[in-house]
ZAMAR-805503 format. One record per residue: residue in three letters; x, z, y of N, C-alpha, C, O in turn; residue number from 1. Coordinates in Angstrom, 3 decimals. Last residue first. Layout:
# ZAMAR-805503
 rest       nu       nw       nv      cau      caw      cav       cu       cw       cv       ou       ow       ov  nr
  ala        X        Z        Y        X        Z        Y        X        Z        Y        X        Z        Y NUM
...
//
This chain:
# ZAMAR-805503
 rest       nu       nw       nv      cau      caw      cav       cu       cw       cv       ou       ow       ov  nr
  unk  -28.887  -16.355  -27.738  -28.361  -16.826  -29.003  -29.119  -17.710  -29.992  -28.584  -18.059  -31.044  64
  unk  -28.427  -16.064  -24.384  -29.179  -16.310  -25.203  -28.287  -16.597  -26.541  -27.132  -17.011  -26.445  63
  unk  -26.320  -13.545  -22.493  -26.402  -15.021  -22.862  -27.873  -14.588  -24.204  -28.208  -13.514  -24.704  62
  unk  -25.235  -11.492  -20.223  -26.394  -12.045  -20.995  -26.159  -13.219  -21.396  -25.743  -14.029  -20.567  61
  unk  -22.538   -9.264  -19.411  -23.129  -10.462  -19.587  -23.974  -10.686  -20.522  -23.748  -10.244  -21.649  60
  unk  -21.776   -5.988  -17.463  -22.076   -6.944  -18.736  -22.620   -8.410  -18.596  -23.180   -8.669  -17.531  59
  unk  -19.101   -4.273  -16.139  -19.892   -5.623  -15.865  -20.570   -6.587  -17.154  -20.062   -7.586  -17.664  58
  unk  -18.346   -1.100  -15.655  -18.473   -2.291  -16.430  -19.414   -3.397  -16.149  -20.597   -3.134  -15.933  57
  unk  -16.955   -0.375  -12.180  -18.365   -0.118  -13.407  -18.228   -1.446  -14.416  -18.040   -2.592  -14.007  56
  unk  -13.356    0.097  -12.253  -14.812   -0.589  -11.530  -15.759   -0.126  -12.506  -15.419    0.448  -13.540  55
  unk  -10.678    1.975  -10.776  -11.731    1.675  -11.730  -12.880    1.118  -11.307  -13.441    1.438  -10.259  54
  unk   -7.868    0.353   -9.135   -8.904    1.237   -9.150  -10.344    1.028  -10.201  -10.919   -0.057  -10.286  53
  unk   -5.419   -0.900   -9.368   -5.793    0.008  -10.453   -7.058    0.525  -10.556   -7.503    1.042  -11.581  52
  unk   -4.743   -1.518   -6.692   -5.077   -2.679   -7.882   -5.698   -2.200   -9.141   -6.380   -2.919   -9.872  51
  unk   -4.506    0.686   -5.264   -5.777   -0.553   -4.746   -5.825   -1.333   -6.195   -6.887   -1.688   -6.705  50
  unk   -2.044    1.754   -6.486   -3.418    2.373   -6.179   -4.693    1.667   -5.946   -5.778    2.043   -6.391  49
  unk   -0.431   -0.513   -6.146   -0.986    0.089   -7.781   -2.188    1.026   -8.031   -2.949    1.177   -8.986  48
  unk    0.095   -0.684   -3.593   -0.647   -1.872   -4.016   -1.256   -1.530   -5.595   -2.225   -2.077   -6.123  47
  unk    1.572    1.886   -2.901   -0.175    1.453   -2.252   -0.934    0.416   -3.179   -2.121    0.485   -3.501  46
  unk    3.431    1.907   -4.461    2.606    2.755   -4.757    1.101    2.568   -4.363    0.029    2.823   -4.914  45
  unk    4.656   -0.205   -3.172    4.532   -0.453   -4.403    3.090    0.496   -5.326    2.272    0.175   -6.189  44
  unk    4.866    0.801   -0.507    3.880   -0.572   -0.511    3.602   -0.651   -2.246    2.524   -1.080   -2.658  43
  unk    7.084    2.990   -1.096    5.533    3.028   -0.783    4.482    2.131   -0.936    3.378    2.449   -1.380  42
  unk    8.763    1.462   -1.905    8.553    1.868   -2.793    7.206    2.495   -2.805    6.416    2.625   -3.741  41
  unk    9.330   -0.161    0.562    9.000   -1.044   -0.267    8.551   -0.314   -1.718    8.087   -1.009   -2.622  40
  unk   10.309    1.981    2.328    9.003    0.907    2.237    8.460    0.271    1.155    7.259    0.194    0.895  39
  unk   12.362    2.640    1.154   11.775    3.569    0.678   10.179    2.863    0.903    9.201    2.999    0.167  38
  unk   14.480    0.382    1.288   13.832    0.480    0.071   12.731    1.588   -0.005   12.102    1.638   -1.062  37
  unk   13.989    0.628    4.426   13.963   -0.541    3.646   13.068   -0.298    2.294   11.879   -0.501    2.051  36
  unk   13.496    3.046    6.708   13.938    2.704    4.949   13.622    1.460    4.692   12.407    1.366    4.864  35
  unk   12.979    2.516    9.965   12.498    2.880    8.534   13.071    2.407    7.533   13.164    1.182    7.467  34
  unk   12.882    1.564   12.494   13.810    2.341   12.096   13.335    3.347   10.870   13.333    4.578   10.855  33
  unk   11.151   -0.315   13.396   10.626    0.875   13.415   11.640    1.889   12.897   11.278    3.065   12.856  32
  unk   12.553   -2.923   13.303   12.155   -2.700   14.491   11.954   -1.175   14.378   12.562   -0.557   15.252  31
  unk   13.615   -2.532   10.227   14.350   -2.613   11.527   14.092   -2.170   12.884   14.802   -1.433   13.568  30
  unk   10.840   -2.759    9.447   11.439   -1.715    8.974   12.558   -1.724   10.257   12.365   -0.968   11.209  29
  unk   10.472   -5.390   10.089    9.602   -4.439   10.457    9.973   -2.849   10.358    9.491   -1.945   11.041  28
  unk   12.252   -6.975    8.279   12.022   -6.827   10.105   11.645   -5.766   10.606   12.280   -5.155   11.466  27
  unk   11.613   -6.353    6.167   13.189   -5.876    6.520   12.889   -5.638    7.756   13.073   -4.585    8.368  26
  unk    9.491   -7.384    5.745    9.233   -6.008    5.704   10.530   -5.691    6.098   10.619   -4.515    6.450  25
  unk    7.458  -10.186    7.404    9.027   -9.403    6.865    9.003   -7.864    6.856    8.573   -7.192    7.793  24
  unk    5.104  -10.376    8.545    5.327  -10.925    7.106    6.784  -10.276    6.497    7.027   -9.979    5.328  23
  unk    3.336   -8.761   10.727    4.730   -8.875   10.609    4.922   -9.519    9.287    4.823   -8.509    8.591  22
  unk    0.609   -7.743   11.579    1.004   -9.249   11.458    2.265   -9.538   10.915    2.377  -10.712   10.561  21
  unk    0.144   -5.184   11.770    1.321   -5.682   12.917    1.704   -7.229   12.583    2.664   -7.850   13.038  20
  unk   -1.399   -3.850    9.868   -1.387   -4.171   11.334   -1.207   -5.100   12.277   -1.888   -5.625   13.158  19
  unk    0.609   -3.107    7.839   -0.294   -4.490    7.614   -0.418   -5.059    8.859    0.037   -6.148    9.209  18
  unk    2.258   -1.630    9.170    2.958   -2.811    9.058    2.028   -3.809    8.726    2.177   -4.997    9.011  17
  unk    0.332    0.466    9.910    0.858    0.043   10.362    1.408   -1.203   10.462    1.253   -1.910   11.458  16
  unk   -0.294    1.033    7.329   -1.500    0.529    7.945   -1.042   -0.301    9.248   -1.601   -1.312    9.673  15
  unk    2.004    2.323    6.467    1.921    1.192    5.833    0.972    0.217    6.691    1.192   -0.985    6.834  14
  unk    2.061    4.224    7.915    2.950    3.165    8.240    2.920    2.122    7.638    3.533    1.100    7.944  13
  unk   -0.246    5.825    6.631   -0.384    5.201    8.390    0.945    4.342    8.626    0.899    3.678    9.662  12
  unk    1.063    6.255    4.308   -0.251    5.736    4.723   -0.569    5.104    6.101   -1.074    4.019    6.392  11
  unk    3.419    8.201    5.368    3.627    7.083    4.546    2.276    5.902    4.733    2.495    4.803    5.243  10
  unk    1.745   10.517    6.268    2.716    9.747    6.926    2.899    8.292    6.586    2.607    7.357    7.331   9
  unk    0.151   11.071    3.706   -0.201   10.571    5.282    0.290    9.816    5.749   -0.103    8.659    5.895   8
  unk    2.523   11.915    2.429    1.921   10.658    1.810    0.913   10.206    2.868    0.766    8.989    2.985   7
  unk    3.352   13.764    3.576    4.451   12.760    3.618    3.273   11.636    3.117    3.318   10.495    3.577   6
  unk    1.056   15.821    3.512    1.657   15.270    4.970    2.219   13.842    4.833    1.876   12.903    5.550   5
  unk    1.116   16.049    0.603   -0.196   15.680    1.519    0.406   15.042    2.848    0.216   13.864    3.150   4
  unk    3.840   17.724    0.187    3.252   16.097   -0.527    2.341   15.668    0.381    2.769   14.768    1.103   3
  unk    5.006   18.857    3.355    3.867   19.009    2.281    4.006   17.458    1.565    4.202   16.384    2.135   2
  unk    8.083   19.598    5.073    6.679   18.743    5.037    6.125   18.980    3.779    6.958   19.392    2.972   1
//
């Protein structure tokens, strides 16, 4: 399995978890036969990817 294939597989798992409405990662992983530590690892990568997305600078104007 290539790196891109593995990323795509985990991205689909993360999306399935989020869409499930399940609040417990361990419960969802047990029901889907997925390693809990691996799921947490990939969730962390997903969170970092979305949290650190660059944004355009925003300028404030004020009167002096």
